[in-house]
N, C-alpha and C positions, 0 to 999 in steps of 0.2 A: 713659743718661748715666752712671750709677754704673759700669756695666760698662766704658765707655770709659775712665773715669778709672783703674779697676783695671788694665785692659790696658796703659795708658800706664805706669802705675807698675811693672808687671812687666817691661816693656821695659827700664827703666833699673835694676832691682834685680838685684844679683848673687845667685847661688844661696844664699848664706849670709845675704842680707839679709832684711828684713821689710817687709811692707805691712800697715798697720793702718786699719781702717775703723771709724768711730765716729759716733754720732748722739746728740744731746742737745738738749733744749729750752734756749734762750737768749733771754731778753727777749721772749717771745711768739712766737719763731721756732723751727722745727726747724733745727738746724745739723748738716750732715753733713761729715765730714772723711776725706779719703783721704791717708794719709801713707806715704811710702816712704823707705827708707834708700839710695836710689840716689845718683847723682853730683851731684844738684842741677842747677838751670837756671842756666847762666852768665848774668850780669848783662847782657851785651850782646844776649842773645836775649830777655830777659824783656819788653821793650817791644813785641815782635812776636807774643807768644803768641796774642793774640786777633784777629790779622789773618788774612784768608783766605789759604790756601795757604802757611802757615808749618809746616814739618816739619823735624825733625832726623833722622827715620828714613829709612833707605835706600829703603824701599818705602812710605813714608807718604804720605798724600793732603794732609795739612795742613789738613784740614777739620774736625777733631775738637773742638777746644776752643771755637771760635767758636760752633757750634750749641749746645753745652752752656751756655755763657753766655747766649745768647739764650733758650733754653728756660726757664731759671730766672728771668732778669730781665724778659723780655718776657711770658711766659705765666703766670708764677707770682708776679710782683711781689716776687721774691726778690733775692738778691745771690750772686755768683759771683767768688771770688778765689783767690789762692794766696800762699804764702809759701815761699821757697827759699833755701838756703844751699849754695853750691858746695862739693862734697865731703862734705856731710852729709845731703842729701836735700830732699824737697819735700812740702809739704802743699797739697792743693787743697780748698777749702771751698766749700759752697753752703748757703744758707739760705732759708727760705720761711716765710711766715706759717702758724701752726698754725691 
Protein backbone atom coordinates (compact mmCIF):
# COMPACT_ATOMS: atom_id res chain seq x y z
CA UNK A 1 0.00 0.00 0.00
CA UNK A 2 2.77 2.44 0.89
CA UNK A 3 4.53 1.57 -2.35
CA UNK A 4 1.36 2.34 -4.28
CA UNK A 5 1.02 5.77 -2.65
CA UNK A 6 4.66 6.59 -3.39
CA UNK A 7 4.30 5.50 -7.02
CA UNK A 8 1.20 7.69 -7.38
CA UNK A 9 3.05 10.64 -5.80
CA UNK A 10 5.96 10.13 -8.18
CA UNK A 11 3.63 10.14 -11.14
CA UNK A 12 2.43 13.71 -10.38
CA UNK A 13 5.64 15.20 -8.98
CA UNK A 14 7.95 17.12 -11.32
CA UNK A 15 11.69 16.33 -11.40
CA UNK A 16 12.47 19.18 -9.01
CA UNK A 17 9.58 18.32 -6.66
CA UNK A 18 9.63 16.34 -3.43
CA UNK A 19 7.88 13.38 -1.88
CA UNK A 20 7.97 13.11 1.90
CA UNK A 21 7.02 10.01 3.88
CA UNK A 22 6.51 10.29 7.62
CA UNK A 23 5.12 8.18 10.44
CA UNK A 24 4.32 9.17 14.00
CA UNK A 25 2.13 8.03 16.87
CA UNK A 26 -1.05 10.14 17.22
CA UNK A 27 -3.62 9.42 19.94
CA UNK A 28 -2.84 5.70 20.21
CA UNK A 29 -2.59 5.22 16.46
CA UNK A 30 0.31 5.10 14.05
CA UNK A 31 -0.26 7.77 11.42
CA UNK A 32 1.57 7.53 8.11
CA UNK A 33 1.65 10.38 5.61
CA UNK A 34 2.82 10.50 1.98
CA UNK A 35 3.05 14.08 0.70
CA UNK A 36 3.95 15.24 -2.77
CA UNK A 37 4.51 18.66 -4.30
CA UNK A 38 2.64 17.71 -7.44
CA UNK A 39 -0.27 19.45 -9.11
CA UNK A 40 -2.84 18.51 -6.48
CA UNK A 41 -6.12 16.72 -7.13
CA UNK A 42 -8.75 18.87 -8.82
CA UNK A 43 -11.81 19.35 -6.60
CA UNK A 44 -14.15 17.89 -9.22
CA UNK A 45 -12.21 14.60 -9.18
CA UNK A 46 -11.84 14.25 -5.39
CA UNK A 47 -15.29 12.71 -4.74
CA UNK A 48 -14.45 9.87 -7.13
CA UNK A 49 -11.03 8.84 -5.76
CA UNK A 50 -12.28 5.87 -3.79
CA UNK A 51 -14.61 4.57 -6.47
CA UNK A 52 -13.73 1.54 -8.56
CA UNK A 53 -12.15 2.27 -11.91
CA UNK A 54 -11.16 5.90 -11.27
CA UNK A 55 -7.89 6.93 -12.89
CA UNK A 56 -6.31 10.04 -14.33
CA UNK A 57 -3.32 8.09 -15.69
CA UNK A 58 -3.13 7.22 -19.37
CA UNK A 59 -2.24 3.61 -18.52
CA UNK A 60 -3.83 3.40 -15.06
CA UNK A 61 -6.24 0.71 -13.93
CA UNK A 62 -8.13 2.88 -11.47
CA UNK A 63 -8.08 0.16 -8.84
CA UNK A 64 -5.27 1.39 -6.64
CA UNK A 65 -6.78 3.70 -3.99
CA UNK A 66 -9.90 1.71 -3.19
CA UNK A 67 -7.95 -1.39 -2.10
CA UNK A 68 -5.65 0.81 0.01
CA UNK A 69 -8.65 2.27 1.80
CA UNK A 70 -10.21 -1.18 2.27
CA UNK A 71 -7.01 -2.73 3.62
CA UNK A 72 -6.62 -0.06 6.28
CA UNK A 73 -10.26 0.39 7.24
CA UNK A 74 -11.59 -3.16 6.90
CA UNK A 75 -8.55 -5.23 7.90
CA UNK A 76 -6.81 -2.97 10.42
CA UNK A 77 -9.63 -0.89 11.93
CA UNK A 78 -7.86 2.22 10.72
CA UNK A 79 -8.59 5.30 8.69
CA UNK A 80 -7.50 6.36 5.18
CA UNK A 81 -7.90 9.91 3.85
CA UNK A 82 -6.27 12.68 1.85
CA UNK A 83 -5.85 16.44 1.73
CA UNK A 84 -5.10 18.23 -1.52
CA UNK A 85 -4.72 21.74 -2.86
CA UNK A 86 -4.70 22.29 -6.59
CA UNK A 87 -1.30 23.59 -7.66
CA UNK A 88 0.34 22.77 -4.30
CA UNK A 89 0.25 19.02 -3.84
CA UNK A 90 -1.45 16.20 -2.00
CA UNK A 91 -1.04 14.26 1.23
CA UNK A 92 -2.45 10.79 1.70
CA UNK A 93 -2.74 9.60 5.27
CA UNK A 94 -3.50 6.32 6.91
CA UNK A 95 -3.64 5.44 10.56
CA UNK A 96 -4.19 2.26 12.50
CA UNK A 97 -4.20 1.29 16.19
CA UNK A 98 -0.78 0.70 17.71
